[in-house]
Each structure stands twice: as structure tokens, then as C-alpha cells.
N, C-alpha and C positions, 0 to 999 in steps of 0.2 A: 364804440363803448361796449357794445354787445360782445364783440370779440375778446375784449379785455376780461370781461366777466367769465367767459368760458375758459380763457387761459388760466385764470385763478382757480377755477374748478378742476381743470385737468392737472394742475400742480398741487392739488389738495389744500389750497389756501382757503377754500370756501366749499360749503356742502352743496349737494345737488339741488336741494329744495331752495336754498338761498339764491343760487345761480339762476334757477328757473324763474323766481319772482323778479330778480333784478333785470333779466333779459325781457321778461314780459312787460315791465315798465317801459323799457326802450321801445318795444314794438308799439305800445299804446301811444308813445310820444311821436313816433314816425307817422302815425295816422292823424296827427294834429299839428302838422308842420306850419299852419297859419298862426298858431298860438305860441307864446313863449314856452321855453322848456320848463316844465313843472314836474319833473320826475319825483322829487321828494314828496309832493302832494299825493301822488299815486301810492307810494310806499306807506306814507303815514295813514292814509285812508284804509289801507289793508291792515295795518297794525291795530287800529282802534275799532275795526269792524267786529271783533270778537266780543260780543256782549257777555259771554259766559265768564270772561276774566273778572269782571266786577263781582259777580256772584261767588267765584272761587276765592277771591280775597276775603269775602265775608265769612266763609266757612273754613278758612285755612287753619284756624285754631281749634276746630271741632275734633273730638276724639275719633281716631281711625280714619274717617273720611278726609280729615284735614291733611293727612300725609299725602294722599292722592292729589289734593288741591295744590299743595306746595310743589309737588313734582311737576304738575302741568304748568304752573305759573313760571317755574324756573325754566322749563323747556321753551315756553313761549317767549320769555325775556331773552333767553340765549339766542333764539332765532332773530328777534328784533335787533339785538346788539350786533349779531353777525352781519345782517343785511345792511344796517346803518353804517357800521365802520367800513365795510367793504365798499359801499357807495362813496363814502368820503375819500377813501384811498384812491379810487378810480377817478373821481373828480380832480383830485390833486395831480394825478398823472396827466390828465387831459389839459389842465391849466398849465402845467410845466411844458407841454409840447406845443404851446401856442405859436412860438416863433417858427416852428417847422411845418405848420399846416399849410399846404400849397393852395390857399384860397385867398380871396380878397381880404386884406387886413381889416377893413371896416366890418365885414360880415363875421369874420372870425372873432373880433373883439366883442361883438354883440353876443355871440354864442358863449364865449368865455365868461362874460358878465353874468349870463343866465346860469351857467354852471357854478359860478362863485356864489350866487344867491342860494342855489340849491344846497351847496356845501355848508354855508352858514346856517341854514335852517336845520340841516341834519346834525351838525355839530352842536347846536343849541339844544336839540332834542336829546342827544347823547349825554350832555352835561346834566340836563334835568333828570335823566334816567339814572345816572350815577349818583346824584344827590338823593334821589328818592329811594332807590333800591341798592344802596351801596354794598350791603353784604352779598347779595346775589350777583351783582355785576363784578365784584371782586373775584368771586369764585369762578365766574364765566371767563374772566380774563386769564386767571391762573390756568384753567383747564385748556384754553386755546393755546397758551404759550407752551404748555407741556405737550399738547398734541402736535404742534408745529415742530418741536424738537424731535419727537418720536418719528414723525414723517421724514424728517431729514436723515435720521438714523437708518430708516428703511431704504432710502435712496442710496445712501453710502454703502449699505450692506449689499444691495443689488449690484453696485459697481464693483465691489470687491469680488463677488461671485463671478461676475462676467469677465473679470481680468485674471481669474484663477488664483487669487490671493487666499481664498478660503475654500474648503471642501463643502460638498453638498450637506453632509451631516452637520457640520458646524454652522452652516448657514441656516438650516432648518431650526436648530436649537436657539440661535440668536433671534431669528425672525419670530419664533413662537413667544419668546420673552417680550419682544416689542409689542406684538399683538395683544398679549396679556395685559400689558400696561395701558394700551389704548382702550381696551375694554374696561379696565378699572377706572380710567378717567371718565368714561361715559356714565358710570354708575356712582360717581362721587355725589355725596349729599351736600346740600347747601346749609350753612349755618345762618339762622335768621337773626341771631343776636350780633351786636357789634363785635367784630373780631379783635382780639388783642394782638400785640406785636408778635407774641409767641406763635399765634395761629398763622400769621403771615409767614413766619420763618418756616413752619412745618409745611405749608402749602406750596412754597416756591420751589419749582424744579431746579432753579439755579443752586439752591442750597442742599438739594437732595443727596449729594455725594458726601456731605459732611457727616462725621461721627457725632453721636449725641452730645459728647462732652465739648466738641468743637462748636456745635450749634449753640450750646449754653453759654460759651465764652462770648460769642457774637451778641447774643441776647443781652448778656450782662453789660456789654460795652455800648449797646445801642442807646441813643438819646432821642426823645421826641423833639422835633423842631417845627415851628410854624412859620409860614411865609404869607405875606399879604399879596393880593392880586397886583400884578405889575412888577413884582420883585423877581429877581433871578435866583434859581437854585445854584447855578454856576454860569459863567460866561466863557465864550471861546477864548482860548489861549491863556486862561487864568489857571493857576496851580490848583489841582484837585487831588484829594487822597481819601475820599469817602464815597459810600454808596447811599442812595436814597430809595426808600420804599414808600410809595404814595399810599397813604391811608385815608386821605380826604382831599377832595378837589380835583382840579385838572391842570396839567402842565403841558406846554407846547415846546417840543424840542426842535431846534433849528439846526440844520446841517447844510451848508451851501444854500441852495434855493429850495430845499426840501423841508417840509414841516410835518412832524408827527405829533398827534394829540395823545397824551398819556393820562390815564385816569387811575382810579383806585385799584391797587394791586400791581401797579407797574413798577418795575425795577429800573432805576435811573442810574446812568453814569458808568455802566459796566465797561463799555469800549474805552472811555476816557482813562480809567485807572490802569489799564494794561499798557498804556504808552509809557515808554521808559522815562520820558521827561516829565510825566505826571501833569501834562497840560491838557485842558479840555479841548477836544476837537469839535464839540458842539456847544450850543448854549440852550439853557432851559428856562423859559419864561412862564411864570405862574399866570394862568388864564383866569383862575379864581383864587380865593384864599385856600392855602394848602397846609 
């Protein structure tokens, strides 16, 4: 598990501070092998140990000092969200690898059950976080998505330079632009009011290539839709011809044996609509009212 965390750090999927805390939790668990695996308890204890957070929430609306309080709260919540979602992803990877672990099936099942419990606890916490701080979490999700896209662009750019497809001067110019956008993401401000659909459209990297008039056309055509817990946004192999932007609640998208939890700010159904037969290759189940 520790190795997976560092792999995610090396591939820029998680920050150094988050990887350090995640691996520290594993080290503590290794010192307590006689006890059940309670990694999430360690991380949760770390999150709630900052007594200053409660004070900062009290002063967040004060003149001048409130801006600093909001900035710190956003930074702290972003860190919590990064650690928790990465932990859930790694738990999923370990659970999926159960059949390939070369150990006693009985002991492996016991360990997997402990990881499943940790994952449920972490997911429950994330759902609560998204409901309580939906404006901030939505911004964090958008920023992480944009950051991931830019990191992929950097990787692609490095490959092009290495294969001689672009010259050094062109590489430096494009790399500078990518780095500028990454810096801009880091300085993005969080809206504390409930965002409108227009705001979601502006923030989404997926729509950033559209001209203003094209974006307005999409906004004009968009319709709010509500789903109850247990309903499907779409099911596998059914015909689909629309996108969903989650503005409230949590959806779990299933693809083969993999499950991804999507919250506020998530863009659903992109892969499905690009298929020529317009049939869903995944299914999305509402984990809460959406």
C-alpha cells in the first residue's frame, strides 16, 4: 500500500504532503499488527486535531482577517479531500487485487474486509464533507481535474521533445504556458455562495475550449434534473446522448469491477457519448439524492 501511495506521488496524482501522511499511517499500522487495520481512524484523528479550524470558521466573515481565514480553511479542506479520496482509490485497488494475492485465502479475506470497512468509513466522511462544504469541495474537484489535465499535457510535451517532434524554443514556450495555468489554478478563489449552473460551466476545464457564444448555447439548453437515491443516471448498454454535471449529492459509476465515487462538480458521461453507437459503457447509480 505504501508503494502505491508513492507511485501516485511520482506520477503527480497526489501531493508530497498527502503522500507523506498516507504512508505515515501505513507505518503506524505496521507497528500494530496484532490489531485490526484502522488506517482511516489515524487519518481522521489527524484531520480533526486542528483546533484552530473551528476558530477560523467563526471569523471567516470578519472584515480583512476573514479573507485569510477562508484561504486557510480552503487549503485545509483541499488537503483532507486529497488524502481521503486517494485513500479510497488505493483501497479499491487493493480490494480488486484480492484474487492475485499469493497468501492464504482466509487471511487475505480478513484483511480485505478490514480494508472494505476503512473504505466505507472514508467514503461516508467524504459524502458528509461534500454536503457540508459543497461550494468549496466543488472548487477543489474542478481544480484537481484541471491540474490532472495540465500534468498530462506536460508529460505529452516532454515525449514530443524527446522524440524530436518539436524544437526547444517551441517546447519552452508551451511549457511556460502550462506552468502559468498551473500557478493560476493554485491561486483560484473559492466562492462561498451556492454556485449557479453558469458558474459550473465557467469553471469546468472540459468546456474551456468553447467560445462564449457556444457556452451560452449550452447553458440555454441545460435543464436541472433531480434523481433519488438508488436511481440510475444511466445504465450500461442503454442509449445515451447527454452529459450530467453533478451539482448536489454523490454518484457511483460502475465499469466492469471498478467503482468510482463522483461528487459535486463531477462531469458524468463523457466517455459514453463519444461512442458511435451512443450506448453507455458504464452505469451511474445515485448514492444519495442528486
